[in-house]
DSSP file (Angstrom, degrees, kcal/mol; ACC not computed):
  #  RESIDUE AA STRUCTURE BP1 BP2  ACC     N-H-->O    O-->H-N    N-H-->O    O-->H-N    TCO  KAPPA ALPHA  PHI   PSI    X-CA   Y-CA   Z-CA
    1    1 A M              0   0    0      0, 0.0     2,-0.1     0, 0.0    72,-0.0   0.000 360.0 360.0 360.0 136.5  110.4   29.2  141.8
    2    2 A A        -     0   0    0     71,-0.2     2,-0.4     1,-0.1    75,-0.1  -0.370 360.0-112.4 -69.5 146.5  111.9   32.7  141.4
    3    3 A T        -     0   0    0     -2,-0.1    -1,-0.1     1,-0.0     0, 0.0  -0.684  30.2-134.3 -78.0 130.3  114.0   33.4  138.3
    4    4 A I        -     0   0    0     -2,-0.4    79,-0.2    79,-0.0     2,-0.1  -0.760  19.3-120.2 -89.1 122.8  117.6   34.0  139.3
    5    5 A P        -     0   0    0      0, 0.0    79,-2.7     0, 0.0     2,-0.6  -0.380  22.9-142.7 -60.2 137.3  119.2   37.1  137.6
    6    6 A Q  E     -a   84   0A   0     77,-0.2     2,-0.3    79,-0.1    79,-0.2  -0.919  17.9-161.3-106.0 120.5  122.2   36.1  135.5
    7    7 A L  E     -a   85   0A   0     77,-3.3    79,-2.5    -2,-0.6    76,-0.0  -0.747  13.0-128.5-104.7 148.9  125.1   38.6  135.7
    8    8 A T     >  -     0   0    0     -2,-0.3     4,-2.4    77,-0.2     5,-0.2  -0.485  33.0-106.5 -82.9 162.0  128.0   39.1  133.3
    9    9 A P  H  > S+     0   0    0      0, 0.0     4,-2.7     0, 0.0     5,-0.2   0.874 122.6  55.0 -55.9 -36.6  131.6   39.2  134.7
   10   10 A T  H  > S+     0   0    0      2,-0.2     4,-1.5     1,-0.2     5,-0.1   0.905 108.0  48.1 -64.4 -41.1  131.6   43.0  134.0
   11   11 A Q  H  > S+     0   0    0      2,-0.2     4,-0.9     1,-0.2    -1,-0.2   0.914 113.3  47.8 -64.4 -42.4  128.4   43.4  136.1
   12   12 A V  H >< S+     0   0    0     -4,-2.4     3,-0.8     1,-0.2    -2,-0.2   0.923 109.9  52.1 -64.6 -43.8  129.9   41.3  139.0
   13   13 A A  H 3< S+     0   0    0     -4,-2.7    -1,-0.2     1,-0.2    -2,-0.2   0.820 111.1  48.2 -62.5 -30.5  133.2   43.2  138.9
   14   14 A A  H 3< S+     0   0    0     -4,-1.5     2,-0.4    -5,-0.2    -1,-0.2   0.629  88.8 101.8 -84.1 -14.6  131.3   46.5  139.2
   15   15 A E    <<  +     0   0    0     -4,-0.9    -3,-0.0    -3,-0.8    -4,-0.0  -0.568  38.2 166.8 -76.7 125.1  129.1   45.3  142.1
   16   16 A T        +     0   0    0     -2,-0.4    -1,-0.2     1,-0.0    -4,-0.0   0.598  68.5  53.2-113.2 -16.0  130.3   46.6  145.4
   17   17 A S  S    S+     0   0    0      2,-0.1     2,-0.2    41,-0.0    -2,-0.1   0.601  91.6  84.1 -98.5 -10.8  127.5   45.9  147.8
   18   18 A A  S    S-     0   0    0     -6,-0.1     2,-0.5    38,-0.1    40,-0.2  -0.580  73.6-125.6 -95.1 155.0  127.0   42.2  147.2
   19   19 A R  E     -b   58   0A   0     38,-3.0    40,-2.7    -2,-0.2     2,-0.6  -0.862  21.8-137.4 -95.7 128.0  128.9   39.2  148.7
   20   20 A V  E     -b   59   0A   0     -2,-0.5    18,-2.9    16,-0.2     2,-0.6  -0.778  17.9-162.3 -88.7 121.4  130.4   36.9  146.1
   21   21 A L  E     -bc  60  38A   0     38,-3.0    40,-2.3    -2,-0.6     2,-0.6  -0.916   3.3-159.5-110.4 112.4  129.9   33.3  147.2
   22   22 A D  E     -bc  61  39A   0     16,-3.4    18,-1.9    -2,-0.6    40,-0.2  -0.819   7.5-174.9 -92.7 117.2  132.1   30.7  145.5
   23   23 A V        +     0   0    0     38,-2.7    19,-2.2    -2,-0.6    20,-0.2   0.193  45.0 114.5-101.0  16.4  130.5   27.2  145.7
   24   24 A R  S    S-     0   0    0     37,-0.3    -2,-0.1    17,-0.2    37,-0.0  -0.334  77.0 -90.2 -77.9 167.2  133.4   25.3  144.2
   25   25 A E    >>  -     0   0    0     16,-0.1     4,-2.1     1,-0.1     3,-1.2  -0.425  40.6-106.9 -73.6 153.7  135.5   22.8  146.1
   26   26 A P  H 3> S+     0   0    0      0, 0.0     4,-2.0     0, 0.0     5,-0.1   0.828 119.3  56.3 -54.0 -36.1  138.6   24.1  147.9
   27   27 A D  H 34 S+     0   0    0      1,-0.2     4,-0.4     2,-0.2    -3,-0.0   0.832 109.2  47.2 -67.6 -29.3  141.0   22.5  145.3
   28   28 A E  H X4 S+     0   0    0     -3,-1.2     3,-1.3     2,-0.2     4,-0.3   0.904 110.0  51.8 -73.7 -42.1  139.1   24.4  142.5
   29   29 A V  H >< S+     0   0    0     -4,-2.1     3,-2.0     1,-0.3    -2,-0.2   0.855  99.8  65.2 -61.1 -35.3  139.2   27.7  144.5
   30   30 A A  T 3< S+     0   0    0     -4,-2.0    -1,-0.3     1,-0.3    -2,-0.2   0.723  93.2  61.4 -61.9 -21.2  143.0   27.2  144.9
   31   31 A T  T <  S-     0   0    0     -3,-1.3    -1,-0.3    -4,-0.4    -2,-0.2   0.563 129.9 -49.2 -82.8  -7.6  143.5   27.6  141.2
   32   32 A G    <   -     0   0    0     -3,-2.0    -1,-0.3    -4,-0.3     2,-0.3  -0.298  58.9-172.2 141.1 135.3  142.0   31.1  141.3
   33   33 A A        -     0   0    0     -3,-0.1    67,-3.7    -2,-0.1     2,-0.4  -0.897  40.0 -83.4-141.2 167.3  139.0   32.9  142.7
   34   34 A I    >   -     0   0    0     -2,-0.3     3,-2.2    65,-0.2    65,-0.1  -0.632  60.3-101.4 -73.7 128.9  137.4   36.3  142.6
   35   35 A A  T 3  S+     0   0    0     -2,-0.4    -1,-0.1    63,-0.4   -15,-0.1  -0.247 105.2  14.7 -54.6 132.7  139.2   38.5  145.2
   36   36 A G  T 3  S+     0   0    0      1,-0.3    -1,-0.3   -17,-0.0   -16,-0.2   0.434  92.5 141.9  83.6  -0.2  137.2   38.9  148.4
   37   37 A S    <   -     0   0    0     -3,-2.2     2,-0.4   -18,-0.1    -1,-0.3  -0.338  48.3-128.8 -74.1 157.8  134.9   36.0  147.6
   38   38 A T  E     -c   21   0A   0    -18,-2.9   -16,-3.4     2,-0.1     2,-0.7  -0.893  17.1-142.0-104.6 134.4  133.7   33.6  150.3
   39   39 A N  E     +c   22   0A   0     -2,-0.4   -16,-0.2   -18,-0.2   -18,-0.1  -0.883  34.1 152.6-104.4 115.9  134.1   29.8  149.7
   40   40 A I        -     0   0    0    -18,-1.9     5,-0.1    -2,-0.7   -15,-0.1  -0.890  43.0-129.4-133.1 104.7  131.3   27.5  150.8
   41   41 A P    >>  -     0   0    0      0, 0.0     3,-2.3     0, 0.0     4,-0.8  -0.185  21.5-115.1 -54.8 145.2  131.2   24.3  148.7
   42   42 A L  H >> S+     0   0    0    -19,-2.2     3,-1.1     1,-0.3     4,-0.5   0.858 115.2  58.3 -50.6 -42.0  127.8   23.5  147.3
   43   43 A G  H 34 S+     0   0    0      1,-0.3    -1,-0.3   -20,-0.2     4,-0.2   0.682 111.7  41.6 -64.6 -17.9  127.6   20.3  149.3
   44   44 A E  H <> S+     0   0    0     -3,-2.3     4,-1.7     1,-0.1     3,-0.3   0.474  88.4  94.9-103.3  -5.9  128.1   22.3  152.5
   45   45 A L  H <X S+     0   0    0     -3,-1.1     4,-1.4    -4,-0.8     3,-0.2   0.881  79.9  53.4 -59.9 -44.5  125.8   25.2  151.7
   46   46 A A  H  < S+     0   0    0     -4,-0.5     3,-0.3     1,-0.2    -1,-0.2   0.909 115.1  41.5 -58.7 -42.1  122.7   23.8  153.4
   47   47 A A  H  4 S+     0   0    0     -3,-0.3    -1,-0.2     1,-0.2     3,-0.2   0.758 124.1  37.6 -75.6 -24.7  124.5   23.4  156.7
   48   48 A R  H >< S+     0   0    0     -4,-1.7     3,-2.5    -3,-0.2     4,-0.2   0.361  77.9 104.6-111.9   5.2  126.5   26.6  156.5
   49   49 A Q  G ><  +     0   0    0     -4,-1.4     3,-1.8    -3,-0.3    -1,-0.1   0.735  69.7  74.1 -63.8 -18.7  124.0   29.1  155.0
   50   50 A G  G 3  S+     0   0    0      1,-0.3    -1,-0.3    -3,-0.2     4,-0.1   0.672  83.4  69.0 -64.2 -16.2  123.6   30.6  158.4
   51   51 A E  G <  S+     0   0    0     -3,-2.5     2,-0.4     2,-0.1    -1,-0.3   0.600  87.8  83.7 -74.7 -11.2  127.1   32.2  157.8
   52   52 A L  S <  S-     0   0    0     -3,-1.8     2,-0.5    -4,-0.2     6,-0.0  -0.769  83.2-123.9 -99.2 138.6  125.5   34.4  155.2
   53   53 A D    >   -     0   0    0     -2,-0.4     3,-1.4     1,-0.1    -2,-0.1  -0.676   8.8-151.0 -81.8 123.9  123.7   37.6  156.0
   54   54 A T  T 3  S+     0   0    0     -2,-0.5    27,-0.4     1,-0.2    -1,-0.1   0.675  95.8  59.7 -69.0 -15.9  120.2   37.7  154.7
   55   55 A D  T 3  S+     0   0    0     25,-0.1    -1,-0.2     2,-0.1    -2,-0.0   0.524  93.2  76.7 -89.4  -5.9  120.4   41.6  154.4
   56   56 A T  S <  S-     0   0    0     -3,-1.4    25,-0.2   -38,-0.0   -38,-0.1  -0.911  85.4-120.7-108.8 125.7  123.4   41.4  152.0
   57   57 A P        -     0   0    0      0, 0.0   -38,-3.0     0, 0.0     2,-0.4  -0.301  30.1-146.3 -59.2 147.6  122.8   40.5  148.3
   58   58 A I  E     -bd  19  82A   0     23,-2.6    25,-2.3   -40,-0.2     2,-0.5  -0.951  13.1-161.2-122.3 137.8  124.7   37.4  147.2
   59   59 A I  E     -bd  20  83A   0    -40,-2.7   -38,-3.0    -2,-0.4     2,-0.3  -0.980  19.0-149.2-114.2 118.5  126.3   36.6  143.8
   60   60 A T  E     +bd  21  84A   0     23,-2.8    25,-2.7    -2,-0.5     2,-0.3  -0.625  18.2 179.0 -89.5 147.3  126.9   32.9  143.4
   61   61 A V  E     +b   22   0A   0    -40,-2.3   -38,-2.7    -2,-0.3   -37,-0.3  -0.998  11.7 155.9-146.8 143.1  129.8   31.6  141.3
   62   62 A C        -     0   0    0     -2,-0.3    27,-2.7    23,-0.3    28,-0.2  -0.634  60.3 -73.6-140.7-156.1  131.3   28.2  140.4
   63   63 A Q  S    S+     0   0    0     25,-0.3    27,-2.6    -2,-0.2    28,-0.3   0.939 122.8   4.2 -75.2 -45.9  133.4   27.0  137.5
   64   64 A S  S    S-     0   0    0     24,-0.2    23,-0.4    25,-0.2    24,-0.1   0.561 102.9-102.3-117.5 -13.2  130.7   27.0  134.7
   65   65 A G  S  > S+     0   0    0     22,-0.2     4,-1.0    21,-0.1    23,-0.1   0.304  95.8  98.8 107.8  -9.1  127.6   28.4  136.3
   66   66 A R  H  > S+     0   0    0      2,-0.2     4,-1.8     3,-0.1     5,-0.1   0.957  86.2  39.5 -78.4 -52.0  125.6   25.2  136.9
   67   67 A R  H  > S+     0   0    0      1,-0.2     4,-2.4     2,-0.2     5,-0.2   0.902 116.1  52.8 -64.2 -39.2  126.4   24.5  140.6
   68   68 A S  H  > S+     0   0    0      1,-0.2     4,-2.8     2,-0.2    -1,-0.2   0.839 104.9  55.7 -67.1 -30.4  126.1   28.2  141.4
   69   69 A Q  H  X S+     0   0    0     -4,-1.0     4,-2.4     2,-0.2    -1,-0.2   0.921 108.5  47.7 -64.7 -42.8  122.7   28.2  139.8
   70   70 A K  H  X S+     0   0    0     -4,-1.8     4,-2.2     2,-0.2    -2,-0.2   0.916 113.0  48.6 -61.8 -43.0  121.6   25.4  142.1
   71   71 A A  H  X S+     0   0    0     -4,-2.4     4,-2.7     1,-0.2     5,-0.2   0.913 110.5  51.3 -62.8 -42.9  123.1   27.3  145.1
   72   72 A A  H  X S+     0   0    0     -4,-2.8     4,-2.7     1,-0.2    -2,-0.2   0.901 109.3  50.1 -61.5 -42.1  121.3   30.5  144.0
   73   73 A E  H  X S+     0   0    0     -4,-2.4     4,-2.2     2,-0.2    -1,-0.2   0.914 112.0  47.6 -63.3 -42.6  118.0   28.7  143.7
   74   74 A A  H  X S+     0   0    0     -4,-2.2     4,-1.2     2,-0.2    -2,-0.2   0.919 114.5  46.0 -64.5 -43.8  118.4   27.2  147.2
   75   75 A L  H  <>S+     0   0    0     -4,-2.7     5,-2.6     2,-0.2    -2,-0.2   0.888 111.0  52.5 -68.0 -38.3  119.3   30.6  148.7
   76   76 A S  H ><5S+     0   0    0     -4,-2.7     3,-1.7     1,-0.2    -1,-0.2   0.921 107.9  51.5 -61.4 -43.9  116.5   32.4  146.9
   77   77 A A  H 3<5S+     0   0    0     -4,-2.2    -1,-0.2     1,-0.3    -2,-0.2   0.784 106.9  55.3 -63.3 -26.3  114.0   29.8  148.3
   78   78 A A  T 3<5S-     0   0    0     -4,-1.2    -1,-0.3    -3,-0.1    -2,-0.2   0.394 128.6 -96.5 -89.3   3.4  115.5   30.5  151.8
   79   79 A G  T < 5S+     0   0    0     -3,-1.7     2,-0.2     1,-0.3    -3,-0.2   0.540  77.4 137.0 100.1   7.6  114.8   34.2  151.4
   80   80 A Y      < -     0   0    0     -5,-2.6     2,-0.7    -6,-0.1    -1,-0.3  -0.581  57.7-122.3 -85.6 150.3  118.1   35.6  150.2
   81   81 A E        +     0   0    0    -27,-0.4   -23,-2.6    -2,-0.2     2,-0.3  -0.845  51.7 168.2 -87.3 115.6  118.5   38.2  147.5
   82   82 A V  E     + d   0  58A   0     -2,-0.7     2,-0.3   -25,-0.2   -23,-0.2  -0.966  26.7 179.2-140.3 146.9  120.7   36.3  145.0
   83   83 A S  E     - d   0  59A   0    -25,-2.3   -23,-2.8    -2,-0.3     2,-0.4  -0.887  23.3-127.4-136.0 169.5  122.0   36.4  141.5
   84   84 A N  E     -ad   6  60A   0    -79,-2.7   -77,-3.3    -2,-0.3     2,-0.9  -0.936  17.5-119.4-125.2 140.5  124.4   34.1  139.6
   85   85 A L  E >   -a    7   0A   0    -25,-2.7     3,-2.0    -2,-0.4     2,-0.3  -0.705  38.4-130.5 -76.7 107.9  127.6   34.8  137.6
   86   86 A D  T 3  S+     0   0    0    -79,-2.5   -21,-0.1    -2,-0.9    -1,-0.0  -0.436  89.9   8.9 -64.0 121.0  126.6   33.5  134.1
   87   87 A G  T >> S-     0   0    0    -23,-0.4     4,-1.6    -2,-0.3     3,-0.6   0.379 102.0-135.5  88.6  -4.6  129.3   31.2  132.8
   88   88 A G  H <>  -     0   0    0     -3,-2.0     4,-2.2     1,-0.2     3,-0.4  -0.053  61.9 -22.6  58.7-153.5  131.1   31.1  136.2
   89   89 A M  H 3> S+     0   0    0    -27,-2.7     4,-2.6     1,-0.2     5,-0.3   0.777 133.7  65.6 -65.1 -26.8  134.8   31.4  136.5
   90   90 A N  H <> S+     0   0    0    -27,-2.6     4,-1.8    -3,-0.6    -1,-0.2   0.952 108.6  38.8 -59.3 -47.0  135.2   30.2  132.9
   91   91 A A  H  X S+     0   0    0     -4,-1.6     4,-2.3    -3,-0.4    -2,-0.2   0.900 111.9  58.9 -67.8 -41.0  133.5   33.4  131.8
   92   92 A W  H  <>S+     0   0    0     -4,-2.2     5,-2.3     1,-0.2    -2,-0.2   0.923 111.5  39.6 -54.8 -48.2  135.3   35.5  134.4
   93   93 A T  H ><5S+     0   0    0     -4,-2.6     3,-1.3     1,-0.2    -1,-0.2   0.846 111.1  58.0 -74.8 -32.3  138.7   34.5  133.1
   94   94 A E  H 3<5S+     0   0    0     -4,-1.8    -1,-0.2    -5,-0.3    -2,-0.2   0.857 104.7  52.4 -62.6 -33.9  137.5   34.8  129.4
   95   95 A Y  T 3<5S-     0   0    0     -4,-2.3    -1,-0.3    -5,-0.1    -2,-0.2   0.481 119.5-115.8 -79.3  -2.2  136.6   38.4  130.1
   96   96 A G  T < 5 +     0   0    0     -3,-1.3    -3,-0.2     1,-0.2    -2,-0.1   0.727  58.4 160.3  76.4  22.0  140.1   38.9  131.5
   97   97 A K      < -     0   0    0     -5,-2.3    -1,-0.2    -6,-0.2     2,-0.0  -0.493  44.0-100.4 -77.2 148.8  138.9   39.6  135.0
   98   98 A P        -     0   0    0      0, 0.0   -63,-0.4     0, 0.0     2,-0.4  -0.332  31.1-154.3 -73.0 148.5  141.5   39.2  137.8
   99   99 A V              0   0    0    -65,-0.1   -65,-0.2     1,-0.1   -67,-0.0  -0.920 360.0 360.0-119.1 149.9  141.8   36.2  140.0
  100  100 A A              0   0    0    -67,-3.7   -66,-0.1    -2,-0.4   -68,-0.1   0.405 360.0 360.0 -98.7 360.0  143.2   36.0  143.5
């Protein structure tokens, strides 16, 4: 299994070419998300991964980084270029990054 790169909130905020994929449940996303992110809950990812472009790098995010790590591993195995937001939205807000 490939090692998934772990990005800091600062690295994610500076990234302009990747698609941010939020794998939290809709009620969690409603409390705040990274602007421009796409929400596909982890439980729906296998059925909906065709909505993601294999030519665009993906950064996965969840609340703490655990679910998004699972999502990143699954997407990596399916041929996507993927990295994970280390610490998830908890880290994002601790770093003072904006939420939408």
